[in-house]
C-alpha positions as CSV (number, residue, x, y, z in Angstrom):
1,X,-0.1,0.0,0.0
2,X,1.0,3.5,-0.7
3,X,0.9,6.6,1.7
4,X,1.5,10.2,1.1
5,X,4.7,11.5,2.9
6,X,5.1,15.3,3.0
7,X,8.7,16.4,3.4
8,X,8.0,19.8,5.1
9,X,11.6,21.2,4.6
10,X,11.3,20.6,0.9
11,X,7.3,21.3,0.9
12,X,6.9,18.3,-1.3
13,X,4.7,15.0,-1.0
14,X,5.6,11.9,-2.5
15,X,4.0,8.4,-2.4
16,X,5.9,5.8,-0.3
17,X,5.3,2.1,-0.1
18,X,4.5,0.5,3.3
19,X,7.2,-2.3,2.6
20,X,10.1,0.2,1.9
21,X,11.9,2.3,4.4
22,X,11.3,6.1,3.9
23,X,14.8,6.5,2.7
24,X,14.5,3.9,-0.1
25,X,11.1,5.4,-1.1
26,X,12.2,9.0,-1.4
27,X,15.8,8.3,-2.6
28,X,14.7,8.3,-6.3
29,X,13.9,12.0,-5.9
30,X,17.6,13.3,-5.7
31,X,16.7,16.6,-4.6
32,X,14.6,15.5,-1.8
33,X,16.9,13.4,0.4
34,X,20.4,14.0,1.7
35,X,23.2,11.6,0.0
36,X,25.2,8.9,1.8
37,X,22.9,7.0,3.7
38,X,24.4,3.6,5.1
39,X,21.4,1.9,6.4
40,X,21.6,3.5,10.0
41,X,25.4,3.7,10.3
42,X,25.8,7.2,9.3
43,X,22.9,9.4,10.7
44,X,22.7,11.2,7.4
45,X,18.9,10.5,7.1
46,X,17.8,11.8,10.4
47,X,14.2,13.1,10.4
48,X,11.5,14.6,12.7
49,X,8.3,12.9,12.4
50,X,5.6,15.4,13.0
51,X,2.5,13.4,12.0
52,X,1.5,9.9,11.0
53,X,1.6,6.2,11.6
54,X,4.7,4.2,11.1
55,X,6.8,1.2,12.0
56,X,10.5,1.5,12.8
57,X,13.3,-0.8,13.1
58,X,16.0,-0.4,15.9
59,X,17.8,2.8,15.9
60,X,21.5,3.3,16.1
61,X,22.3,4.9,19.5
62,X,25.2,6.7,18.0
63,X,22.9,8.8,15.8
64,X,19.7,8.7,17.7
65,X,19.4,8.9,21.5
66,X,16.4,7.2,23.4
67,X,15.1,10.8,24.2
68,X,15.2,11.7,20.6
69,X,13.5,8.3,19.5
70,X,10.8,9.1,22.1
71,X,10.2,12.6,20.4
72,X,10.0,11.0,17.0
73,X,13.5,11.9,15.8
74,X,14.7,8.8,13.9
75,X,16.5,7.6,10.9
76,X,14.5,7.6,7.7
77,X,16.2,4.4,6.7
78,X,14.6,2.7,9.7
79,X,11.1,4.1,9.4
80,X,8.3,2.3,7.4
81,X,4.9,4.3,6.7
82,X,1.8,2.8,7.9
83,X,-0.2,5.8,6.9
84,X,0.1,9.4,5.6
85,X,3.0,11.2,7.3
86,X,4.7,14.6,7.6
87,X,8.4,14.6,8.2
88,X,11.4,16.9,8.2
89,X,15.1,16.1,7.6
90,X,17.4,17.3,10.4
91,X,20.5,18.9,9.0
92,X,23.7,17.7,10.1
93,X,24.9,21.3,11.0
94,X,21.9,21.4,13.6
95,X,22.9,18.0,15.0
96,X,26.6,18.8,15.2
97,X,25.7,22.2,17.0
98,X,23.3,20.6,19.2
99,X,25.9,18.2,20.3
100,X,28.5,20.9,20.9
101,X,26.1,22.9,22.9
102,X,24.9,19.8,24.9
103,X,28.5,18.5,25.8
104,X,30.2,21.7,25.7
105,X,33.2,21.1,23.5
């Protein structure tokens, strides 16, 4: 089954299949997703899920803390839509500055 996924930071909606993770479904739209996803190992595809139903695989704790996961900050390569969704990609710059601020480098 296909579901509409709105990528808020790109203001674009695409159809995504339930049996494919968001990254695989959206990857064909080269201007829509960041490059370099390695199935949870890199953290490049970090997203915030604003709305929608989904199934998720285990998150890599190197890139997604338990607190973030509880707040629907996830890796797109580990999220499978179960209904229409609204997501937003979290830029690496935001992640890095947040970590520097949090841990005070």
